[in-house]
C-alpha positions in Angstrom: 8.2 9.0 -4.3 7.1 10.9 -0.8 4.8 13.2 -3.5 3.3 10.1 -4.8 2.0 8.3 -2.2 1.2 11.3 -0.2 -2.5 11.6 0.6 -4.7 14.3 -1.0 -5.0 17.0 1.6 -9.0 18.5 1.7 -9.5 19.8 5.4 -12.8 20.9 4.1 -13.9 17.6 1.7 -17.1 16.5 1.9 -17.7 13.1 2.6 -20.9 12.4 0.4 -22.6 9.1 1.1 -20.9 7.3 -1.5 -17.8 8.0 -0.1 -18.9 7.4 3.7 -19.6 4.0 1.5 -16.6 3.6 0.0 -14.2 4.2 2.8 -16.5 1.9 4.9 -15.8 -0.7 2.3 -12.5 -0.6 2.4 -12.3 0.0 6.4 -13.6 -3.4 6.8 -11.3 -5.2 4.0 -8.5 -4.0 6.2 -10.0 -5.6 9.1 -11.4 -8.8 8.0 -7.0 -9.3 6.5 -5.7 -7.3 9.2 -7.8 -10.4 11.3 -6.0 -13.2 9.1 -2.9 -11.7 8.9 -2.8 -11.0 5.4 -0.9 -8.0 5.1 -1.1 -7.6 0.9 -5.0 -7.0 0.7 -5.0 -4.8 3.6 -1.9 -1.8 2.0 -4.2 -2.7 -1.1 -7.5 -1.9 0.3 -5.1 0.9 2.4 -3.6 2.5 -1.3 -7.3 2.5 -2.9 -8.5 4.6 0.5 -5.2 7.3 0.1 -5.8 7.4 -3.5 -9.3 9.6 -2.7 -8.9 13.1 -1.4 -11.0 12.7 2.9 -11.0 15.3 4.9 -7.5 15.2 7.6 -8.5 13.6 9.9 -9.8 11.2 8.6 -6.1 11.3 6.1 -4.4 11.3 9.9 -6.3 7.8 10.7 -4.7 6.4 7.3 -1.7 7.6 7.7 -1.6 5.3 11.1 -3.2 2.2 9.7 -0.1 2.2 6.8 2.3 2.5 10.1 1.5 0.2 11.4 0.8 -2.6 9.0 4.7 -1.1 8.2 5.0 -3.2 11.2 3.2 -6.1 10.6 0.9 -4.1 13.4 -2.0 -6.1 12.2 -4.5 -5.9 16.0 -3.4 -1.5 16.4 -4.1 -1.6 12.4 -7.4 -2.8 12.6 -8.1 -0.8 16.2 -7.1 2.9 13.8 -9.9 1.1 11.1 -12.5 1.0 13.7 -11.5 4.2 15.2 -12.1 6.0 11.7 -15.6 5.4 12.4 -16.3 7.5 15.1 -14.5 10.6 13.7 -17.4 10.7 11.2 
């Protein structure tokens, strides 16, 4: 089960414009759903993000969001999603 949900890691993954758009769209969904305390929508958007290959820093940040959602720490999950933008 761990292997199923473990994100593909690639520290050399390049961020294309299309990948950035997808990333920011899903991060916006996470932030919006966290503001509404909608854990299912946030997890769905996070799962879609984790299905792609991202640079290591983004994978780590996505893991943090996942951990915060697990504990229903919506403000922290939203803040972690905002922080991903600063990684670029």
